[in-house]
C-alpha positions as CSV (number, residue, x, y, z in Angstrom):
1,M,47.4,61.8,-28.3
2,S,50.3,64.3,-29.0
3,G,52.6,65.6,-26.3
4,F,50.9,69.0,-26.4
5,D,47.5,67.4,-25.8
6,N,48.8,65.7,-22.6
7,P,49.8,67.9,-19.7
8,F,51.9,65.1,-18.3
9,D,54.0,64.3,-21.4
10,P,57.6,64.6,-20.3
11,D,58.7,66.6,-23.4
12,H,55.8,69.0,-23.0
13,I,56.7,69.6,-19.3
14,L,60.3,70.2,-20.3
15,K,59.3,72.7,-23.0
16,R,57.1,74.7,-20.7
17,G,59.7,74.8,-17.9
18,G,58.2,72.0,-15.8
19,C,55.0,73.7,-14.7
20,S,52.1,75.9,-15.9
21,C,54.0,79.2,-15.2
22,G,57.3,78.0,-16.5
23,Q,59.2,79.0,-13.3
24,H,59.3,75.7,-11.4
25,A,60.8,72.3,-11.9
26,S,57.4,70.6,-11.8
27,Q,53.7,71.3,-11.4
28,V,53.9,69.9,-7.9
29,A,56.7,72.5,-7.1
30,H,54.6,75.2,-8.6
31,E,51.5,74.4,-6.5
32,Q,53.7,74.1,-3.3
33,A,55.2,77.5,-4.1
34,V,51.7,79.0,-4.6
35,L,50.5,77.5,-1.3
36,A,53.6,78.8,0.5
37,D,53.1,82.3,-1.0
38,E,49.5,82.4,0.2
39,E,50.4,81.2,3.6
40,A,53.2,83.8,3.9
41,R,50.8,86.5,2.8
42,I,48.2,85.5,5.4
43,G,51.0,85.3,8.0
44,R,52.2,88.8,7.3
45,V,48.6,90.2,7.6
46,V,48.2,88.4,11.0
47,E,51.6,89.6,12.2
48,S,50.8,93.2,11.2
49,T,47.4,93.1,12.8
50,V,48.8,91.8,16.1
51,M,51.6,94.4,16.2
52,R,49.2,97.2,15.5
53,A,47.0,96.0,18.4
54,L,50.0,95.9,20.7
55,F,51.5,99.2,19.5
56,P,48.7,101.4,18.3
57,E,51.1,104.4,17.8
58,D,53.0,104.1,14.5
59,T,56.2,105.7,16.0
60,A,56.3,103.3,19.0
61,R,55.8,100.3,16.8
62,R,58.5,101.3,14.3
63,N,61.0,102.0,17.1
64,F,60.3,98.7,18.7
65,L,60.8,96.8,15.4
66,R,64.0,98.8,14.6
67,A,65.4,98.1,18.1
68,V,64.9,94.3,18.2
69,G,64.3,93.3,14.6
70,V,61.2,91.7,13.1
71,S,62.2,88.1,13.8
72,T,63.0,88.8,17.4
73,A,59.8,90.8,17.8
74,M,57.7,88.0,16.4
75,A,59.4,85.5,18.6
76,A,58.7,87.6,21.6
77,V,55.1,88.1,20.7
78,S,54.7,84.3,20.1
79,S,55.7,83.7,23.7
80,F,52.5,85.2,25.0
81,F,50.2,85.3,21.9
82,P,49.3,82.2,19.8
83,L,50.4,83.6,16.5
84,A,50.5,80.2,14.8
85,A,46.9,79.4,15.7
86,A,45.9,82.9,14.6
87,K,47.5,82.4,11.2
88,A,45.9,79.0,10.8
89,L,42.5,80.4,11.7
90,A,42.9,83.3,9.3
91,A,43.8,81.0,6.4
92,E,41.0,78.6,7.3
93,R,38.3,81.2,7.5
94,A,39.2,83.5,4.6
95,P,36.1,84.8,2.7
96,L,34.5,82.2,0.3
97,E,34.6,83.1,-3.3
98,K,31.5,81.0,-4.0
99,T,29.0,79.7,-1.6
100,D,26.3,78.1,-3.8
101,L,27.7,74.9,-5.2
102,K,26.5,71.9,-7.4
103,I,28.1,68.6,-6.5
104,G,27.3,65.4,-8.3
105,F,27.1,61.9,-6.9
106,I,26.2,58.3,-8.0
107,P,23.8,56.7,-5.5
108,I,26.2,54.2,-3.9
109,T,27.6,53.9,-0.3
110,C,31.0,55.0,-1.6
111,A,29.6,58.5,-1.7
112,T,28.6,58.5,1.9
113,P,30.7,61.4,3.1
114,I,29.7,63.6,0.2
115,I,26.0,62.8,0.6
116,M,25.7,62.9,4.4
117,A,27.6,66.2,4.5
118,G,24.3,67.7,3.2
119,P,21.6,66.5,5.5
120,M,23.9,66.3,8.5
121,G,25.1,69.9,8.2
122,F,28.8,69.5,7.3
123,Y,28.6,71.8,4.3
124,A,26.5,74.4,6.1
125,R,29.0,74.5,9.0
126,E,31.6,75.8,6.4
127,G,29.2,78.4,5.0
128,L,28.4,76.4,1.9
129,N,25.0,75.9,0.3
130,V,25.4,72.7,-1.6
131,S,23.0,71.2,-4.1
132,L,23.6,67.4,-4.2
133,L,22.7,66.1,-7.7
134,K,22.1,62.4,-8.3
135,T,23.7,61.4,-11.5
136,A,22.9,58.5,-13.9
137,G,26.4,57.2,-14.6
138,W,30.2,57.9,-14.5
139,A,30.5,59.2,-18.0
140,V,27.8,61.8,-17.2
141,V,29.7,62.8,-14.1
142,R,32.9,63.2,-16.1
143,D,31.2,65.3,-18.7
144,K,29.4,67.6,-16.2
145,V,32.6,68.3,-14.4
146,M,34.5,69.0,-17.6
147,N,31.7,71.2,-18.8
148,K,31.7,73.1,-15.5
149,E,28.1,72.1,-14.8
150,Y,29.3,70.6,-11.5
151,D,31.6,72.5,-9.2
152,A,32.9,69.3,-7.8
153,S,31.8,65.6,-7.7
154,H,31.9,62.2,-6.3
155,M,34.3,60.3,-8.7
156,L,35.9,56.9,-9.0
157,S,39.5,57.4,-7.8
158,P,41.1,56.5,-11.2
159,M,38.8,59.0,-13.0
160,P,40.8,62.2,-12.2
161,L,44.0,60.4,-13.5
162,A,42.2,59.4,-16.7
163,I,40.7,62.8,-17.3
164,S,44.0,64.6,-16.6
165,L,45.8,62.3,-19.0
166,G,43.1,62.4,-21.7
167,L,42.1,58.8,-21.4
168,G,38.6,58.4,-22.8
169,S,38.1,62.1,-23.0
170,Q,39.9,65.4,-23.9
171,A,42.7,66.0,-21.3
172,Q,41.7,68.4,-18.6
173,P,43.4,68.7,-15.2
174,V,41.3,67.2,-12.4
175,N,42.4,66.6,-8.9
176,V,41.7,64.1,-6.1
177,A,41.2,66.4,-3.1
178,A,40.2,63.5,-0.8
179,I,39.6,59.7,-1.0
180,E,36.0,58.9,0.1
181,N,35.9,55.2,1.0
182,I,38.2,52.3,1.3
183,N,37.1,48.6,0.7
184,G,33.3,48.4,0.3
185,Q,33.1,46.5,-3.0
186,A,32.5,42.8,-3.9
187,I,32.4,40.2,-6.6
188,T,28.8,39.0,-6.8
189,L,27.6,36.0,-8.8
190,A,24.2,34.8,-10.0
191,L,22.7,32.1,-7.7
192,K,22.9,29.6,-10.6
193,H,26.7,29.7,-10.2
194,K,26.7,28.4,-6.6
195,D,28.7,25.4,-7.8
196,K,31.3,27.5,-9.5
197,L,33.2,29.1,-6.6
198,D,36.6,28.5,-8.3
199,P,37.4,31.4,-10.6
200,K,39.1,29.1,-13.0
201,S,35.6,27.9,-13.9
202,W,34.5,31.3,-15.0
203,K,35.7,31.2,-18.5
204,G,33.0,32.6,-20.8
205,F,31.3,34.6,-18.0
206,K,29.9,38.0,-18.6
207,F,30.8,40.5,-15.8
208,G,29.3,44.0,-15.1
209,L,31.5,46.9,-14.2
210,P,30.7,50.5,-13.5
211,F,33.3,52.2,-15.7
212,D,36.6,51.5,-17.5
213,Y,38.5,53.9,-15.3
214,S,37.4,52.4,-12.0
215,I,39.0,50.5,-9.2
216,H,36.4,47.8,-9.9
217,N,37.8,47.2,-13.4
218,L,41.4,47.2,-12.2
219,L,40.6,44.9,-9.3
220,L,38.5,42.4,-11.3
221,R,41.2,42.2,-14.0
222,Y,43.8,41.6,-11.4
223,Y,41.8,38.9,-9.7
224,L,41.0,37.1,-12.9
225,A,44.5,37.2,-14.1
226,E,45.9,35.9,-10.8
227,H,43.6,32.9,-11.4
228,G,44.9,32.4,-14.9
229,L,42.1,34.0,-16.9
230,D,42.8,36.7,-19.5
231,P,40.1,39.4,-18.8
232,D,40.2,40.5,-22.4
233,K,39.9,37.0,-23.9
234,D,38.4,34.6,-21.5
235,V,35.5,36.6,-20.1
236,E,33.3,39.5,-21.3
237,L,33.4,42.8,-19.4
238,R,30.3,45.0,-19.7
239,I,30.1,48.6,-18.5
240,M,26.8,49.6,-16.8
241,P,25.6,52.0,-14.1
242,P,25.7,50.4,-10.7
243,P,21.9,50.7,-10.1
244,D,21.4,48.5,-13.2
245,M,23.6,45.6,-12.0
246,V,21.1,43.7,-10.0
247,A,18.4,43.9,-12.7
248,N,20.9,42.6,-15.3
249,L,21.9,39.8,-13.0
250,R,18.3,38.8,-12.5
251,A,17.6,38.9,-16.3
252,G,20.6,36.7,-17.0
253,N,22.4,39.4,-19.0
254,I,25.5,39.0,-16.8
255,D,26.8,36.2,-14.7
256,G,28.2,38.5,-12.1
257,F,29.6,41.9,-11.3
258,L,32.3,43.6,-9.3
259,G,30.4,46.6,-8.1
260,P,29.9,49.0,-5.3
261,E,27.6,48.7,-2.4
262,P,24.7,48.5,-1.7
263,F,24.2,46.5,-4.9
264,N,26.1,43.4,-3.8
265,Q,24.0,43.2,-0.7
266,R,20.9,44.2,-2.7
267,A,21.4,41.1,-5.0
268,V,21.4,38.9,-1.8
269,Y,18.4,40.8,-0.4
270,E,16.4,40.1,-3.6
271,E,17.6,36.5,-3.8
272,V,19.2,36.7,-7.2
273,G,22.9,36.5,-6.3
274,F,25.5,35.7,-3.7
275,I,28.7,37.5,-2.5
276,H,31.7,35.6,-3.7
277,T,34.6,37.8,-2.7
278,L,34.8,41.1,-0.8
279,S,37.2,43.5,-2.4
280,R,39.0,43.8,1.0
281,D,40.0,40.2,0.5
282,I,41.8,41.2,-2.8
283,W,43.4,44.3,-1.4
284,D,42.6,45.3,2.2
285,G,42.4,49.1,2.5
286,H,42.2,49.7,-1.3
287,P,40.7,53.1,-2.4
288,C,37.5,53.2,-4.3
289,C,35.8,56.6,-4.7
290,A,37.2,60.1,-4.4
291,F,36.1,63.7,-4.1
292,G,37.1,65.2,-7.4
293,V,37.6,68.9,-8.3
294,S,38.8,70.5,-11.5
295,E,42.1,72.3,-11.2
296,S,40.5,75.4,-12.6
297,F,37.9,75.5,-9.9
298,A,40.4,75.0,-7.1
299,K,42.6,77.8,-8.4
300,A,39.8,80.2,-9.0
301,N,38.1,79.5,-5.6
302,P,40.9,78.6,-3.1
303,N,39.0,79.5,0.0
304,T,35.8,77.7,-1.2
305,F,38.0,74.7,-2.1
306,A,39.5,74.7,1.4
307,A,36.0,74.9,3.0
308,L,34.9,72.0,0.8
309,F,37.8,69.9,1.9
310,R,37.1,70.6,5.5
311,A,33.5,69.6,5.1
312,I,34.3,66.4,3.3
313,A,37.3,65.4,5.5
314,S,35.1,66.0,8.6
315,A,32.3,63.9,7.2
316,T,34.8,61.2,6.2
317,E,36.2,61.1,9.7
318,Y,32.7,61.0,11.2
319,A,31.8,58.1,8.9
320,H,34.9,56.2,9.9
321,K,33.6,55.7,13.4
322,P,31.3,52.7,13.7
323,E,29.2,54.3,16.4
324,N,28.0,57.0,13.9
325,R,26.9,54.6,11.2
326,A,23.2,54.2,12.4
327,D,22.6,58.0,12.1
328,I,24.4,58.1,8.8
329,I,22.3,55.2,7.4
330,K,19.1,57.2,8.2
331,A,20.6,60.3,6.5
332,I,21.6,58.6,3.2
333,A,18.8,56.0,2.7
334,P,16.0,58.3,1.4
335,A,14.9,58.4,-2.2
336,N,16.7,61.6,-3.1
337,Y,20.0,59.9,-2.1
338,L,20.6,56.1,-2.2
339,N,16.9,55.0,-2.2
340,Q,17.7,51.8,-0.4
341,P,16.1,49.7,2.3
342,I,17.5,50.3,5.7
343,P,18.3,46.6,6.3
344,V,20.5,46.5,3.2
345,L,22.4,49.5,4.2
346,E,22.8,48.2,7.8
347,Q,24.4,45.0,6.5
348,V,26.8,47.0,4.4
349,M,27.8,49.6,6.9
350,T,28.0,47.4,10.0
351,G,29.7,44.5,8.3
352,R,27.3,41.9,9.7
353,F,25.6,40.4,6.6
354,A,24.0,37.5,4.8
355,D,26.2,36.3,2.0
356,G,23.5,34.6,-0.1
357,L,25.1,31.1,0.5
358,G,23.3,30.6,3.8
359,K,25.9,32.2,6.0
360,V,25.9,35.3,8.2
361,R,29.3,36.9,8.1
362,N,30.8,39.5,10.4
363,V,33.4,41.7,8.7
364,P,33.5,45.1,10.6
365,D,35.8,46.7,8.0
366,R,33.8,45.6,5.0
367,V,33.6,49.3,4.2
368,D,35.5,52.1,5.8
369,F,36.3,55.8,5.2
370,D,39.7,57.5,5.0
371,A,40.2,60.9,3.4
372,F,43.9,61.0,2.7
373,P,44.7,60.9,-1.0
374,W,47.8,58.6,-1.1
375,P,50.0,59.2,-4.2
376,S,51.2,55.6,-3.8
377,M,47.6,54.4,-4.5
378,A,47.6,56.5,-7.7
379,V,50.9,54.9,-8.8
380,W,49.3,51.5,-8.4
381,M,46.4,52.6,-10.5
382,L,48.7,53.9,-13.2
383,T,50.6,50.6,-13.4
384,Q,47.3,48.8,-14.0
385,L,46.1,51.3,-16.6
386,K,49.4,50.7,-18.4
387,R,49.2,46.9,-17.8
388,W,45.8,46.7,-19.6
389,G,46.7,49.0,-22.5
390,Y,44.7,52.1,-21.4
391,L,47.9,54.1,-20.9
392,K,50.7,54.0,-23.6
393,G,54.3,54.9,-23.7
394,E,56.6,56.1,-20.9
395,V,54.9,57.1,-17.7
396,N,56.3,59.4,-15.0
397,Y,54.3,57.7,-12.2
398,K,55.5,59.8,-9.3
399,Q,54.9,63.1,-11.1
400,I,51.5,62.3,-12.3
401,A,50.4,60.8,-9.0
402,E,51.6,63.8,-7.0
403,T,50.0,66.3,-9.4
404,V,46.6,64.7,-9.4
405,F,46.4,63.4,-5.8
406,L,46.7,66.5,-3.6
407,A,48.4,64.9,-0.6
408,T,50.4,68.1,0.3
409,D,47.2,70.2,0.5
410,A,45.3,67.4,2.3
411,R,48.0,67.0,4.9
412,K,48.1,70.8,5.6
413,R,44.3,71.0,5.9
414,M,44.0,67.9,8.1
415,K,46.6,69.2,10.5
416,E,44.7,72.5,10.8
417,M,41.6,70.5,11.6
418,G,43.3,68.5,14.3
419,L,43.2,65.3,12.2
420,K,46.3,63.1,11.9
421,P,47.5,62.6,8.3
422,P,50.1,59.9,7.6
423,A,53.7,60.9,7.9
424,S,54.5,59.9,4.3
425,D,52.8,60.0,0.9
426,Y,53.9,56.6,-0.1
427,A,53.3,53.1,1.3
428,K,53.7,49.5,0.1
429,Y,50.6,47.4,-0.4
430,T,50.0,43.7,-0.4
431,I,47.5,42.7,-3.2
432,M,46.6,39.0,-3.3
433,G,49.8,38.1,-1.5
434,K,52.0,40.2,-3.9
435,V,53.8,43.3,-2.5
436,F,53.6,46.5,-4.5
437,D,56.4,48.9,-4.0
438,P,55.5,52.4,-5.4
439,A,59.2,53.1,-5.8
440,K,59.5,50.3,-8.4
441,P,56.4,50.6,-10.7
442,D,58.2,49.3,-13.9
443,Q,59.6,46.3,-12.1
444,Y,56.1,45.5,-10.7
445,L,54.5,45.9,-14.1
446,K,57.0,43.5,-15.7
447,S,56.2,40.8,-13.1
448,F,52.8,39.9,-14.5
449,K,52.4,36.9,-16.8
450,I,49.1,38.3,-18.3
451,S,49.5,41.8,-19.5
452,R,49.0,44.1,-22.5
453,A,52.0,46.3,-21.6
C-alpha cells in the first residue's frame, strides 16, 4: 500500500498540509474547526433572532448595539434569556438532510442499541425512518457501507480502523460515532473438552472467529499468547459468521470459538458447549461493537448524522440500565432481529446464566452498553493489529485513533443530551493483569514475547 493510498500515511498527511483541505495541522484539527464554524454560524443566527425579537425596529437595535457593543449586549441578554440553551436547541434540531435511512446489523446482542432503536421508537423520535437490514457477515457489512448501500451500520469496533487504513479492503475513511457494547463475549469450548480447562492443553485446537478485524480475534490472540501458545502456529483460527458458530461446534468442525452473544449461551442451551472464559475476565470493560458511519455520509448529512447519534446514544444509555433489559429482550428477540429464544437472551442480558459445566453463575456486567468512543481503546487495537502483522511500518497511533473515533463530536452531543461523557479521551486499561498506557504504545508493543511486529 503506497503512502497516497493510505490517508494516514505520515508523508501523505505532510504533503497535503495535514488535513483534507490543506489548511490545518491534522484532520482532527480540520474537523474541530468545521465543527466550531458550524456552531458559530448557528450561534450568530440565534443571537440575531433574539435581538430582532427584543428590538423589532432596526434603528433602535443598531443604536443599542453601537452604544454598548455586541459582547456586552449579548451578556446582558444572557442574564435573562437562556441563549446557550437556545443555541444548543437550534444546532440539535436543524433540518435533516435525509430521513429515510438503511442501517445494517449482524444478529448479535452487541447490536442491541441499533436494533432496539427501531421498534422502541428512538429513531422515530429524531424524525428518522430507519430500515434495519439483517446482514449475513462482516465482510458483507463492510462492502455495503463502502458501496454506499448502507447509510450507516453496526460494525466491529476495529473495522472502521481497518477500512480507513486500507487493511483487507481499499482505504476509505469510516468513523466510529459511538461504541455499542462493552464486554458481552466469551470463549466457548465443545463439551468433549471439559477435561481441558487449561489453555496450555489447547495446542492443535481449531477456533472460530467472526472476522480478522474484530475484538474477538485480538482478544483470543492475546489470551492464547499469554498462556504460551502462538495463535498463528499452535492453533488454527477460522473465520465464520457468528450464527454459524454453534452448528460448527456441534459438527466438530471447530473445538471452540471466541464469539458474541447470544451464541455462547446458545451453545450451552443446545448442550453442545460450555462457557470457558467471559471476555470481561480478559479485559473488563473492553469495547466490542460500534456504530460506524462513512466520513462522506457524516459530512454530507451533518444534521442527520447528529440525529442518528442522539438516537443511538439514547438507546445505549437506556440499554445500560438493568431495569430496562426485560423490555429490550422482547423487542430484539423476534425473527427479523436476533431470532433467539427469550431464555437465552435473558441469561445473557441479566448475567445469571448456566455455564454448561453444571454451575449457575451471576455476573451482572456480563454485557453492558457505553456509547463513548474512547481513542485510547483504538490505540490498543492498533497495537494489536501491528503486533500480529496486520499493520506494517510506523504508526501514528494518536492521530489515527482521534481521526477515526469521534470522541470530540460524541462529547459535544452527549453534553447537549444531558449525558455525562468522560472528562478525558484517554485511559489506562488492565488486560490480563498487564497495564496498557495509551501514551506508550511502542513500549507496550515491545513487551510481548510472542509477536509478529
